[in-house]
N, CA, C and O atoms as a GROMACS GRO file, in nm:
protein
  360
    1GLN      N    1 -14.804   0.372   4.452
    1GLN     CA    2 -14.763   0.211   4.477
    1GLN      C    3 -14.812   0.151   4.559
    1GLN      O    4 -14.849   0.036   4.536
    2VAL      N    5 -14.831   0.213   4.693
    2VAL     CA    6 -14.913   0.146   4.816
    2VAL      C    7 -15.040   0.089   4.801
    2VAL      O    8 -15.096  -0.016   4.834
    3GLN      N    9 -15.078   0.227   4.723
    3GLN     CA   10 -15.276   0.174   4.681
    3GLN      C   11 -15.279   0.036   4.607
    3GLN      O   12 -15.354  -0.056   4.640
    4HIS      N   13 -15.197   0.033   4.512
    4HIS     CA   14 -15.208  -0.106   4.429
    4HIS      C   15 -15.164  -0.228   4.502
    4HIS      O   16 -15.193  -0.342   4.464
    5ILE      N   17 -15.091  -0.201   4.614
    5ILE     CA   18 -15.035  -0.327   4.674
    5ILE      C   19 -15.202  -0.341   4.802
    5ILE      O   20 -15.266  -0.442   4.832
    6ALA      N   21 -15.215  -0.253   4.828
    6ALA     CA   22 -15.352  -0.296   4.935
    6ALA      C   23 -15.459  -0.324   4.831
    6ALA      O   24 -15.539  -0.411   4.866
    7GLN      N   25 -15.480  -0.270   4.708
    7GLN     CA   26 -15.606  -0.341   4.643
    7GLN      C   27 -15.562  -0.458   4.597
    7GLN      O   28 -15.652  -0.538   4.570
    8ALA      N   29 -15.442  -0.497   4.578
    8ALA     CA   30 -15.436  -0.649   4.540
    8ALA      C   31 -15.467  -0.723   4.646
    8ALA      O   32 -15.542  -0.821   4.640
    9ILE      N   33 -15.398  -0.674   4.774
    9ILE     CA   34 -15.454  -0.801   4.893
    9ILE      C   35 -15.642  -0.718   4.954
    9ILE      O   36 -15.692  -0.709   5.066
   10HIS      N   37 -15.669  -0.695   4.880
   10HIS     CA   38 -15.794  -0.658   4.931
   10HIS      C   39 -15.830  -0.572   5.063
   10HIS      O   40 -15.925  -0.606   5.133
   11THR      N   41 -15.750  -0.458   5.095
   11THR     CA   42 -15.761  -0.414   5.205
   11THR      C   43 -15.728  -0.231   5.172
   11THR      O   44 -15.678  -0.187   5.069
   12SER      N   45 -15.762  -0.167   5.268
   12SER     CA   46 -15.730  -0.041   5.245
   12SER      C   47 -15.568  -0.006   5.285
   12SER      O   48 -15.484  -0.082   5.334
   13ARG      N   49 -15.554   0.135   5.249
   13ARG     CA   50 -15.411   0.171   5.279
   13ARG      C   51 -15.373   0.184   5.417
   13ARG      O   52 -15.262   0.152   5.462
   14ALA      N   53 -15.488   0.241   5.498
   14ALA     CA   54 -15.487   0.262   5.603
   14ALA      C   55 -15.477   0.104   5.709
   14ALA      O   56 -15.417   0.106   5.817
   15GLN      N   57 -15.531   0.007   5.669
   15GLN     CA   58 -15.495  -0.100   5.711
   15GLN      C   59 -15.383  -0.162   5.702
   15GLN      O   60 -15.337  -0.226   5.796
   16LEU      N   61 -15.307  -0.147   5.552
   16LEU     CA   62 -15.202  -0.199   5.527
   16LEU      C   63 -15.104  -0.128   5.625
   16LEU      O   64 -15.044  -0.190   5.713
   17TYR      N   65 -15.090   0.020   5.601
   17TYR     CA   66 -14.996   0.044   5.728
   17TYR      C   67 -15.003   0.017   5.900
   17TYR      O   68 -14.908   0.014   5.979
   18ARG      N   69 -15.140   0.001   5.926
   18ARG     CA   70 -15.158  -0.018   6.046
   18ARG      C   71 -15.067  -0.180   6.049
   18ARG      O   72 -14.979  -0.189   6.136
   19SER      N   73 -15.083  -0.269   5.982
   19SER     CA   74 -15.032  -0.418   5.965
   19SER      C   75 -14.870  -0.419   5.947
   19SER      O   76 -14.796  -0.517   5.952
   20PHE      N   77 -14.841  -0.302   5.927
   20PHE     CA   78 -14.700  -0.319   5.916
   20PHE      C   79 -14.648  -0.244   6.032
   20PHE      O   80 -14.539  -0.277   6.079
   21ALA      N   81 -14.712  -0.149   6.079
   21ALA     CA   82 -14.682  -0.095   6.206
   21ALA      C   83 -14.707  -0.195   6.334
   21ALA      O   84 -14.637  -0.182   6.434
   22GLU      N   85 -14.789  -0.273   6.329
   22GLU     CA   86 -14.764  -0.371   6.413
   22GLU      C   87 -14.673  -0.472   6.425
   22GLU      O   88 -14.667  -0.545   6.524
   23GLN      N   89 -14.597  -0.482   6.322
   23GLN     CA   90 -14.498  -0.568   6.317
   23GLN      C   91 -14.353  -0.520   6.317
   23GLN      O   92 -14.251  -0.579   6.281
   24GLY      N   93 -14.377  -0.369   6.377
   24GLY     CA   94 -14.228  -0.280   6.366
   24GLY      C   95 -14.192  -0.270   6.293
   24GLY      O   96 -14.070  -0.258   6.304
   25SER      N   97 -14.246  -0.263   6.143
   25SER     CA   98 -14.203  -0.245   6.029
   25SER      C   99 -14.276  -0.113   5.965
   25SER      O  100 -14.362  -0.048   6.025
   26SER      N  101 -14.222  -0.080   5.820
   26SER     CA  102 -14.337   0.013   5.748
   26SER      C  103 -14.344  -0.040   5.614
   26SER      O  104 -14.260  -0.121   5.575
   27VAL      N  105 -14.437  -0.001   5.543
   27VAL     CA  106 -14.445  -0.080   5.395
   27VAL      C  107 -14.316   0.037   5.319
   27VAL      O  108 -14.250  -0.002   5.222
   28TYR      N  109 -14.305   0.119   5.355
   28TYR     CA  110 -14.160   0.180   5.283
   28TYR      C  111 -14.067   0.122   5.305
   28TYR      O  112 -14.014   0.090   5.199
   29ALA      N  113 -14.005   0.083   5.402
   29ALA     CA  114 -13.926  -0.028   5.456
   29ALA      C  115 -13.918  -0.176   5.394
   29ALA      O  116 -13.822  -0.236   5.346
   30GLU      N  117 -14.041  -0.210   5.410
   30GLU     CA  118 -14.028  -0.345   5.303
   30GLU      C  119 -14.015  -0.308   5.178
   30GLU      O  120 -13.931  -0.371   5.114
   31LEU      N  121 -14.082  -0.210   5.115
   31LEU     CA  122 -14.066  -0.227   4.948
   31LEU      C  123 -13.901  -0.194   4.942
   31LEU      O  124 -13.830  -0.263   4.870
   32ARG      N  125 -13.854  -0.102   5.010
   32ARG     CA  126 -13.699  -0.068   4.979
   32ARG      C  127 -13.622  -0.205   5.001
   32ARG      O  128 -13.524  -0.227   4.931
   33GLU      N  129 -13.658  -0.290   5.088
   33GLU     CA  130 -13.585  -0.415   5.130
   33GLU      C  131 -13.589  -0.508   4.995
   33GLU      O  132 -13.492  -0.564   4.946
   34MET      N  133 -13.726  -0.510   4.945
   34MET     CA  134 -13.763  -0.579   4.810
   34MET      C  135 -13.671  -0.516   4.717
   34MET      O  136 -13.605  -0.593   4.648
   35ARG      N  137 -13.653  -0.382   4.700
   35ARG     CA  138 -13.589  -0.339   4.588
   35ARG      C  139 -13.422  -0.386   4.609
   35ARG      O  140 -13.338  -0.430   4.530
   36LEU      N  141 -13.420  -0.365   4.707
   36LEU     CA  142 -13.221  -0.392   4.712
   36LEU      C  143 -13.202  -0.539   4.719
   36LEU      O  144 -13.091  -0.590   4.704
   37GLN      N  145 -13.345  -0.632   4.749
   37GLN     CA  146 -13.273  -0.810   4.728
   37GLN      C  147 -13.278  -0.798   4.574
   37GLN      O  148 -13.170  -0.827   4.524
   38ALA      N  149 -13.366  -0.767   4.493
   38ALA     CA  150 -13.383  -0.768   4.355
   38ALA      C  151 -13.282  -0.705   4.278
   38ALA      O  152 -13.240  -0.773   4.185
   39ALA      N  153 -13.224  -0.572   4.296
   39ALA     CA  154 -13.110  -0.518   4.288
   39ALA      C  155 -12.993  -0.619   4.301
   39ALA      O  156 -12.939  -0.657   4.197
   40ARG      N  157 -12.954  -0.662   4.410
   40ARG     CA  158 -12.843  -0.736   4.442
   40ARG      C  159 -12.854  -0.875   4.338
   40ARG      O  160 -12.758  -0.924   4.278
   41GLN      N  161 -12.973  -0.918   4.332
   41GLN     CA  162 -12.995  -1.059   4.238
   41GLN      C  163 -12.886  -0.965   4.088
   41GLN      O  164 -12.766  -0.973   4.061
   42HIS      N  165 -12.964  -0.910   4.044
   42HIS     CA  166 -12.941  -0.831   3.923
   42HIS      C  167 -12.808  -0.793   3.923
   42HIS      O  168 -12.766  -0.797   3.808
   43LEU      N  169 -12.707  -0.752   4.018
   43LEU     CA  170 -12.585  -0.716   4.014
   43LEU      C  171 -12.497  -0.872   4.008
   43LEU      O  172 -12.390  -0.893   3.951
   44GLU      N  173 -12.559  -0.942   4.066
   44GLU     CA  174 -12.476  -1.123   4.052
   44GLU      C  175 -12.507  -1.175   3.927
   44GLU      O  176 -12.436  -1.266   3.885
   45ARG      N  177 -12.585  -1.140   3.870
   45ARG     CA  178 -12.644  -1.251   3.751
   45ARG      C  179 -12.669  -1.191   3.632
   45ARG      O  180 -12.724  -1.258   3.544
   46SER      N  181 -12.630  -1.039   3.603
   46SER     CA  182 -12.640  -0.965   3.480
   46SER      C  183 -12.494  -0.900   3.438
   46SER      O  184 -12.394  -0.927   3.504
   47VAL      N  185 -12.491  -0.838   3.356
   47VAL     CA  186 -12.368  -0.734   3.334
   47VAL      C  187 -12.434  -0.592   3.308
   47VAL      O  188 -12.367  -0.497   3.268
   48GLU      N  189 -12.568  -0.583   3.331
   48GLU     CA  190 -12.629  -0.460   3.330
   48GLU      C  191 -12.539  -0.344   3.383
   48GLU      O  192 -12.460  -0.343   3.477
   49PRO      N  193 -12.578  -0.234   3.284
   49PRO     CA  194 -12.530  -0.125   3.398
   49PRO      C  195 -12.567  -0.094   3.528
   49PRO      O  196 -12.659  -0.168   3.565
   50ILE      N  197 -12.536  -0.023   3.603
   50ILE     CA  198 -12.558  -0.056   3.733
   50ILE      C  199 -12.679   0.092   3.774
   50ILE      O  200 -12.739   0.121   3.878
   51SER      N  201 -12.672   0.159   3.634
   51SER     CA  202 -12.794   0.275   3.640
   51SER      C  203 -12.900   0.212   3.601
   51SER      O  204 -13.003   0.244   3.658
   52THR      N  205 -12.907   0.118   3.505
   52THR     CA  206 -13.016   0.032   3.463
   52THR      C  207 -13.102  -0.050   3.576
   52THR      O  208 -13.225  -0.048   3.589
   53ILE      N  209 -13.007  -0.123   3.652
   53ILE     CA  210 -13.060  -0.170   3.770
   53ILE      C  211 -13.130  -0.094   3.869
   53ILE      O  212 -13.227  -0.129   3.936
   54ALA      N  213 -13.069   0.012   3.869
   54ALA     CA  214 -13.103   0.109   3.992
   54ALA      C  215 -13.253   0.161   3.962
   54ALA      O  216 -13.337   0.178   4.050
   55TRP      N  217 -13.275   0.186   3.810
   55TRP     CA  218 -13.373   0.233   3.782
   55TRP      C  219 -13.508   0.109   3.760
   55TRP      O  220 -13.629   0.123   3.777
   56ARG      N  221 -13.434   0.000   3.719
   56ARG     CA  222 -13.527  -0.114   3.685
   56ARG      C  223 -13.621  -0.164   3.835
   56ARG      O  224 -13.733  -0.214   3.847
   57CYS      N  225 -13.517  -0.124   3.934
   57CYS     CA  226 -13.539  -0.163   4.089
   57CYS      C  227 -13.624  -0.056   4.152
   57CYS      O  228 -13.660  -0.072   4.268
   58GLY      N  229 -13.660   0.050   4.085
   58GLY     CA  230 -13.723   0.163   4.128
   58GLY      C  231 -13.674   0.259   4.207
   58GLY      O  232 -13.733   0.330   4.289
   59PHE      N  233 -13.522   0.256   4.166
   59PHE     CA  234 -13.458   0.396   4.223
   59PHE      C  235 -13.471   0.493   4.172
   59PHE      O  236 -13.472   0.495   4.048
   60SER      N  237 -13.484   0.599   4.237
   60SER     CA  238 -13.491   0.735   4.152
   60SER      C  239 -13.420   0.802   4.096
   60SER      O  240 -13.461   0.885   4.014
   61THR      N  241 -13.263   0.780   4.132
   61THR     CA  242 -13.126   0.784   4.079
   61THR      C  243 -13.037   0.670   4.089
   61THR      O  244 -13.046   0.582   4.175
   62PRO      N  245 -12.940   0.675   3.985
   62PRO     CA  246 -12.838   0.572   4.072
   62PRO      C  247 -12.758   0.606   4.208
   62PRO      O  248 -12.717   0.536   4.300
   63SER      N  249 -12.754   0.754   4.179
   63SER     CA  250 -12.658   0.790   4.318
   63SER      C  251 -12.769   0.742   4.462
   63SER      O  252 -12.720   0.700   4.567
   64THR      N  253 -12.888   0.753   4.447
   64THR     CA  254 -12.989   0.732   4.540
   64THR      C  255 -12.983   0.584   4.575
   64THR      O  256 -12.997   0.548   4.692
   65PHE      N  257 -12.960   0.488   4.464
   65PHE     CA  258 -12.911   0.341   4.473
   65PHE      C  259 -12.804   0.309   4.525
   65PHE      O  260 -12.794   0.204   4.588
   66SER      N  261 -12.716   0.380   4.510
   66SER     CA  262 -12.568   0.349   4.540
   66SER      C  263 -12.574   0.381   4.714
   66SER      O  264 -12.526   0.304   4.797
   67ARG      N  265 -12.636   0.494   4.744
   67ARG     CA  266 -12.603   0.539   4.900
   67ARG      C  267 -12.689   0.408   4.984
   67ARG      O  268 -12.637   0.345   5.077
   68VAL      N  269 -12.851   0.378   4.923
   68VAL     CA  270 -12.928   0.305   5.008
   68VAL      C  271 -12.851   0.172   5.005
   68VAL      O  272 -12.842   0.110   5.111
   69PHE      N  273 -12.797   0.127   4.900
   69PHE     CA  274 -12.732   0.005   4.904
   69PHE      C  275 -12.618   0.014   4.986
   69PHE      O  276 -12.634  -0.053   5.088
   70ARG      N  277 -12.524   0.063   4.982
   70ARG     CA  278 -12.408   0.093   5.036
   70ARG      C  279 -12.472   0.077   5.220
   70ARG      O  280 -12.430  -0.003   5.304
   71SER      N  281 -12.568   0.166   5.236
   71SER     CA  282 -12.603   0.175   5.393
   71SER      C  283 -12.674   0.029   5.440
   71SER      O  284 -12.670  -0.017   5.554
   72ARG      N  285 -12.735  -0.028   5.332
   72ARG     CA  286 -12.748  -0.167   5.356
   72ARG      C  287 -12.683  -0.279   5.344
   72ARG      O  288 -12.721  -0.378   5.406
   73PHE      N  289 -12.585  -0.282   5.268
   73PHE     CA  290 -12.469  -0.424   5.245
   73PHE      C  291 -12.322  -0.386   5.259
   73PHE      O  292 -12.228  -0.462   5.239
   74GLY      N  293 -12.313  -0.230   5.304
   74GLY     CA  294 -12.158  -0.190   5.348
   74GLY      C  295 -12.059  -0.232   5.195
   74GLY      O  296 -11.944  -0.276   5.188
   75ALA      N  297 -12.154  -0.196   5.090
   75ALA     CA  298 -12.083  -0.145   4.980
   75ALA      C  299 -12.126  -0.095   4.860
   75ALA      O  300 -12.247  -0.114   4.843
   76THR      N  301 -12.082  -0.050   4.791
   76THR     CA  302 -12.157   0.029   4.689
   76THR      C  303 -12.191  -0.112   4.589
   76THR      O  304 -12.145  -0.224   4.609
   77PRO      N  305 -12.270  -0.077   4.493
   77PRO     CA  306 -12.326  -0.167   4.399
   77PRO      C  307 -12.206  -0.219   4.306
   77PRO      O  308 -12.200  -0.335   4.265
   78GLN      N  309 -12.100  -0.105   4.275
   78GLN     CA  310 -11.981  -0.147   4.185
   78GLN      C  311 -11.914  -0.261   4.265
   78GLN      O  312 -11.916  -0.377   4.225
   79GLU      N  313 -11.837  -0.208   4.417
   79GLU     CA  314 -11.798  -0.277   4.478
   79GLU      C  315 -11.854  -0.444   4.489
   79GLU      O  316 -11.788  -0.547   4.483
   80TRP      N  317 -11.995  -0.426   4.507
   80TRP     CA  318 -12.046  -0.572   4.576
   80TRP      C  319 -12.036  -0.681   4.415
   80TRP      O  320 -12.018  -0.802   4.423
   81ARG      N  321 -12.048  -0.621   4.305
   81ARG     CA  322 -12.022  -0.648   4.220
   81ARG      C  323 -11.875  -0.704   4.170
   81ARG      O  324 -11.848  -0.820   4.135
   82ALA      N  325 -11.814  -0.625   4.174
   82ALA     CA  326 -11.656  -0.661   4.155
   82ALA      C  327 -11.642  -0.805   4.270
   82ALA      O  328 -11.598  -0.910   4.223
   83GLU      N  329 -11.681  -0.798   4.415
   83GLU     CA  330 -11.643  -0.858   4.495
   83GLU      C  331 -11.685  -0.997   4.463
   83GLU      O  332 -11.603  -1.089   4.470
   84ARG      N  333 -11.829  -1.019   4.422
   84ARG     CA  334 -11.888  -1.159   4.387
   84ARG      C  335 -11.807  -1.209   4.245
   84ARG      O  336 -11.788  -1.330   4.231
   85ALA      N  337 -11.762  -1.116   4.144
   85ALA     CA  338 -11.721  -1.161   4.043
   85ALA      C  339 -11.545  -1.208   4.047
   85ALA      O  340 -11.474  -1.279   3.975
   86GLY      N  341 -11.526  -1.134   4.157
   86GLY     CA  342 -11.376  -1.195   4.208
   86GLY      C  343 -11.275  -1.087   4.127
   86GLY      O  344 -11.153  -1.102   4.119
   87ALA      N  345 -11.351  -0.975   4.070
   87ALA     CA  346 -11.259  -0.888   3.974
   87ALA      C  347 -11.219  -0.792   4.062
   87ALA      O  348 -11.283  -0.768   4.164
   88PRO      N  349 -11.102  -0.725   4.029
   88PRO     CA  350 -11.052  -0.621   4.102
   88PRO      C  351 -11.121  -0.499   4.092
   88PRO      O  352 -11.174  -0.478   3.983
   89LEU      N  353 -11.136  -0.396   4.195
   89LEU     CA  354 -11.211  -0.290   4.200
   89LEU      C  355 -11.154  -0.204   4.075
   89LEU      O  356 -11.033  -0.219   4.059
   90LEU      N  357 -11.221  -0.112   3.976
   90LEU     CA  358 -11.157   0.008   3.923
   90LEU      C  359 -11.122   0.117   3.980
   90LEU      O  360 -11.068   0.207   3.915
   0.00000   0.00000   0.00000
């Protein structure tokens, strides 16, 4: 996937990695953040199962998605969705 990004912006993978490192970040950290933001929007705007959202946003398993999401947002995807909907947690 990184190779596709590099090709799309007409640079090498090595230069792409260097550019992110110069900014104090990494390609993978930025990709993870983009996936999490997309997942958060899906959780807020759809009723799709959390496992479907996890896979659609590029996470290898729903449990990995849940762990990474909780680490970033302080709540599991199920908790996040319930809080935004005003629904009680099951």
